[in-house]
N, C-alpha and C positions, 0 to 999 in steps of 0.2 A: 234343793233349795236354791233360789236365785240370789246372787250376791250383788248388792248395789253399794257403791263407794260414795259416802257422804261428802258434803262440802267440808266437813271437819277434818277430812284427810288432806286438805290443802293441795288438791290436784288442780294446779293452775296453769300447767303447760303440758304439751303432748308428751314430752320425755317422762314426766312423773306419771302420766296416765298409762304409759306403756309398761311401767313397773307393776301395774295391777291388771294387766291385759286379760287375765283369766276371769276377771269380774264380768258380770252380765251387763252392768251399766255404771257409768260415772256421772255423778251429779256435779255439775260445774258451778263455780262461783257466780253470783249475780252480776258482778262487775265486768265479766268478759265480753268483749265486743263480738258481734256475729262473725267477723272475719277470723277471729281466733278460734271460735267454736267450730267453724268449718274445717280448720286444721286438724282438730281432734277427729272429726268425722272422716276426713280424707285418710287419716292414719288407721282407720278401722275401729275407733273407739265408739261404742254405743253411748250416746249422751242423753242426759236429762237436764233441763234448765228451768229456773224459776221464771214464771211469766207474770206473776201477780203477787202483790203484797208489799210488806215492809222491805225497804232497801236498807241494808246494814250500813251504819256509819263507818264501821271498820271493815276489814277484809272478811268476806262471807264465811261464816262458820267458825271464826277464830277470835271473836271479840271477847275481851275480858272486862269491859267496862261494867256490865251488870254484876259480874261476879265480885269485882273489887269494891264497888260502891254499895251494892245491895245484897251481897251474899247469895245472889241467884244467878247461876251459871247459864249463859246462853249456849254453852257447849254441852249442856245436859238438858236442853230443851226448856229451860226456865227463864229465858231472857225477860227482864222487866222493861225492856225498851226505854232505858233511861235517856238514850240519845234523842228520843222523840218527845221529851218532856219540856215544859216551859221553865226557863231560868231567867230571873230578873225581867219578867214580862215578855220575853222573846223565846224563839226556838232556834238557838244558835247551832245546834248539832243535828237538827231534824232534816232528813232527806225526804223527798217526795215518794209517794207510793209508786211501785213498779206496776205498770199496766201495759201489757204487750198484746192485748186482744186484737188490735187492728193489724198486728204483724204476724198473726198465726199462719197465713198462707206462706209467707217468706220463711218462717221457721220450719214449717213442714217440708218445704221444698229444699231447705238446706240439709235435711236428713236427721233432724233432731227426733229422737225416739220417744221422749216423755216430757211432759210439762208439769211443773209444780206450782201450786197455789199456796202461798204462805198465809195461814190463817190464825197464827198464834195470837192470843189475847183478843180475838174477834168473836162476835156473837155467832151462834149457829145460823142465823138468818144471813149474815154477811157472807159466810162461807158457802152457804147454799146458793145465793144469788151469783157470787163470783164463779162457782163451779158450773152453774147452768149457763152462764154467759160464754165461758170457754168451750163447753160442750157444744153449744150452738155454733160457735165460730169454727170449730173443728169439723163438725158434721156438715156445715155449709160448704166448706172447702171441698170435702170429699164428695159432695153432691153437685159439684161444678159451679157453685156460687162463690166467686172469688172475693166478693165484698158483701157483707151483710150489713143491714142498717141497725144502728144503735139508737134507740129512742131516748130522748132526754127526759130526765125526771122533772116533773113540775113541782115547784116548791110553794 
């Protein structure tokens, strides 16, 4: 059985990743910059990163907001994404969606082994379209096409 270490393990630096070096892969927090991710790779850690979906308002995988307010623990896969809700007519806590499809070549070249698409609370169509887009980006890279065209949706 392959062992993957989740973001809930709070592996946010190389030292902590090396404590689980027998794992097959470490899933890194969304908020790590590419330079820091490269340090994991240079240390021999097989990495997986989020490339699409909701950005956590809190530290990836360790948010208690949904649990405390709505009794739905994000740490158990039930995040209600309360930070993305409207309060007093505004979205004071909402972050933008993570979308790194244009950076797929850079991420592959950095040595990242796996890409994660976060699709919680999304329709099957949304997940299918996002997955297809990233599959196309990855395949384009490996077929020698370093940039592929994204068509704009007409409204």
